[in-house]
C-alpha positions in Angstrom: 175.6 0.4 -102.3 177.3 3.6 -103.6 180.3 5.1 -101.8 182.1 8.2 -102.9 185.4 9.1 -101.4 187.5 12.3 -101.9 185.9 12.9 -105.3 187.3 15.8 -107.4 186.0 16.9 -110.8 185.6 19.9 -112.9 185.8 21.4 -116.4 189.3 21.9 -117.7 191.2 24.0 -115.2 188.1 24.8 -113.3 187.8 22.5 -110.3 184.1 22.2 -109.1 184.1 19.2 -106.7 186.7 19.2 -103.9 187.2 16.0 -101.9 183.5 15.1 -101.8 182.8 12.0 -99.8 179.3 10.5 -99.1 177.6 7.1 -99.1 174.2 5.8 -100.1 172.9 2.5 -98.6 170.6 0.0 -100.2 167.0 1.3 -100.6 167.9 4.7 -99.2 166.8 8.0 -100.5 169.7 10.4 -100.0 169.4 14.0 -101.1 172.1 16.6 -102.0 171.0 20.1 -101.5 172.7 23.4 -102.3 172.5 26.6 -104.2 173.1 27.1 -108.0 176.8 26.5 -108.7 177.4 24.4 -105.7 178.4 21.4 -107.8 175.3 19.2 -107.6 174.9 18.5 -111.3 178.6 18.0 -111.7 178.4 15.4 -108.9 175.8 13.3 -110.8 177.6 13.8 -114.1 180.8 12.4 -112.6 179.1 9.4 -111.0 177.3 8.5 -114.2 180.5 8.8 -116.3 179.5 11.9 -118.3 182.3 13.8 -116.7 185.7 12.3 -115.9 186.7 12.4 -112.2 190.1 14.0 -111.6 190.7 12.2 -108.3 188.9 10.0 -105.8 186.8 6.9 -105.9 183.2 6.0 -106.9 182.5 2.6 -105.6 179.3 0.9 -106.7 179.0 -2.5 -105.1 182.5 -3.8 -105.5 183.3 -1.8 -108.7 185.1 1.5 -109.1 183.1 3.5 -111.6 185.7 6.2 -112.0 187.2 5.2 -115.3 184.2 3.4 -116.8 182.2 4.8 -119.8 178.6 5.9 -119.2 177.1 2.9 -121.0 178.9 0.5 -118.8 177.8 2.3 -115.7 174.1 2.0 -116.8 174.8 -1.7 -117.6 176.0 -2.2 -114.0 172.8 -0.7 -112.7 173.3 3.0 -112.1 171.0 5.3 -114.3 170.8 9.1 -114.5 167.6 11.2 -115.0 169.3 14.3 -116.2 168.4 17.9 -115.5 165.9 19.3 -118.0 164.6 15.8 -118.8 166.5 15.6 -122.2 163.8 13.6 -124.0 163.6 13.0 -127.7 160.8 15.4 -128.5 159.9 14.2 -132.0 159.5 10.6 -130.7 156.4 9.1 -128.9 156.2 8.4 -125.2 156.5 4.7 -125.9 159.5 5.1 -128.2 161.3 7.2 -125.5 160.6 4.5 -123.0 161.9 1.8 -125.2 165.2 3.6 -125.7 165.8 3.3 -122.0 165.6 -0.5 -122.3 168.6 -0.9 -124.6 170.5 -2.6 -121.7 167.7 -5.2 -121.5 167.7 -5.7 -125.2 171.4 -6.3 -125.2 170.7 -9.0 -122.6 168.0 -10.5 -124.9 165.3 -9.9 -122.4 162.5 -8.7 -124.7 159.8 -10.3 -122.5 161.1 -8.5 -119.5 160.9 -5.2 -121.3 157.2 -5.7 -121.9 156.7 -6.3 -118.2 158.8 -3.3 -117.3 156.7 -1.1 -119.6 153.6 -2.2 -117.9 155.1 -1.4 -114.5 156.0 2.1 -115.6 152.5 2.6 -117.0 151.1 1.4 -113.6 153.4 3.9 -111.8 152.6 6.7 -114.2 149.0 6.1 -115.7 149.2 9.3 -117.6 152.0 7.9 -119.7 149.8 5.0 -120.7 147.1 7.5 -121.7 149.6 9.3 -123.9 151.6 6.3 -125.1 151.4 7.4 -128.8 151.8 11.1 -128.1 155.0 13.0 -129.0 157.2 13.6 -126.0 157.6 17.3 -127.0 153.9 17.9 -126.6 153.6 16.7 -123.0 153.3 19.0 -120.0 156.4 19.6 -117.8 155.2 17.1 -115.2 154.4 14.5 -117.8 157.9 14.9 -119.3 159.5 14.4 -115.9 157.5 11.2 -115.4 158.6 10.1 -118.9 162.3 10.8 -118.0 162.0 8.8 -114.8 160.2 6.0 -116.6 162.8 5.8 -119.3 165.6 5.4 -116.7 163.5 2.7 -115.0 163.5 0.6 -118.2 167.2 -0.1 -117.6 166.2 -1.8 -114.3 168.6 0.4 -112.2 169.7 -0.5 -108.7 170.6 3.1 -108.1 168.6 6.0 -109.7 170.3 9.4 -109.9 167.8 12.2 -110.1 168.9 15.7 -111.1 166.5 18.5 -110.2 163.2 16.7 -110.8 161.2 19.6 -109.6 162.7 22.1 -112.0 160.1 24.3 -113.8 157.1 22.5 -112.2 154.1 24.0 -110.4 153.9 23.2 -106.7 151.1 20.7 -107.2 153.2 18.8 -109.8 156.2 18.9 -107.5 154.3 17.1 -104.8 153.1 14.5 -107.3 156.6 13.8 -108.7 158.0 13.5 -105.2 155.2 11.1 -104.2 156.2 9.0 -107.2 159.9 9.0 -106.2 158.9 7.9 -102.7 156.9 5.1 -104.2 159.8 3.8 -106.2 161.7 3.2 -103.0 158.8 1.9 -101.1 157.4 -0.5 -103.7 160.4 -1.4 -105.8 163.3 -0.9 -103.4 165.2 1.4 -105.7 168.1 3.3 -104.1 167.9 7.0 -105.0 170.4 9.8 -105.0 168.4 13.0 -105.4 170.0 16.3 -106.3 167.5 19.2 -105.7 167.3 22.9 -105.1 163.9 22.5 -103.5 165.3 21.5 -100.2 162.0 21.2 -98.3 160.5 18.8 -100.9 163.7 16.7 -101.1 164.2 16.4 -97.3 160.5 15.5 -96.9 161.0 12.2 -98.6 164.7 11.5 -97.9 166.3 9.4 -95.2 169.5 11.5 -95.1 171.0 14.5 -96.8 174.2 16.3 -97.6 174.6 20.1 -98.1 177.0 21.0 -100.8 178.6 24.5 -101.0 181.2 25.6 -103.6 182.0 22.0 -104.3 182.5 20.8 -100.7 180.2 18.8 -98.3 179.7 21.3 -95.4 177.0 19.4 -93.6 175.4 16.0 -93.4 172.8 14.3 -91.3 169.3 12.7 -91.2 166.6 14.5 -93.1 164.9 15.4 -89.8 168.1 16.9 -88.4 168.7 19.0 -91.5 165.1 20.3 -91.6 165.6 21.4 -88.0 169.1 22.9 -88.5 168.9 26.7 -88.3 171.6 27.3 -90.9 169.8 25.1 -93.4 166.5 26.8 -92.5 167.9 30.2 -93.2 169.8 29.3 -96.3 167.5 26.8 -98.0 164.1 26.8 -96.4 163.4 30.5 -96.4 163.4 30.9 -92.6 165.4 33.1 -90.3 167.1 31.8 -87.2 164.0 32.5 -85.1 162.0 30.2 -87.3 159.8 32.9 -88.9 159.6 33.4 -92.7 
């Protein structure tokens, strides 16, 4: 579904990603964990076309995304839910969702947009309750639901999620991750999840990669990474003996 090979990217002379390789299969949830500054957000920005890759390949299906503009990448079926939500605060919940459907409108699929809106409201009932409310007045959890819903309106085959738990209380984190798991289970969406909350991410993922200073230093099944002592010590708050 999505294959990344020897990807390099950065900002001007600053190289952030260094020969990153990974793959995400159809209907998988794959997580990338790592500390601040490891290059997680840079990875998603590069895949989604917001940042130009300096080298390597990003193969989605049979297409190389590396030189494509962001709007074409969304059109092909790969959508990003950015860090910090980045909603249009003065616009209503419904208006924010409709903006995510511009790909469908370009394809003249207005009726399908109505169906997709109802599916998003079924997935996130609170958004239906707040359909006419301004996005900027929603709680943090509701804003994250709206950001995910907006991306779903483009009917993505692959959903890129950047730190969906950021700034949320533990109860809301569990709720958001339950919704992410449902997307794969009920709709077959393939998900690449970047997350600092390693425990929450690995709890719903099939596989994971550990990113440190722009390099993949470890990969494996979610179960193996949860049991790995180095991962426990660095990202799960445990020492090597398994105690907090």
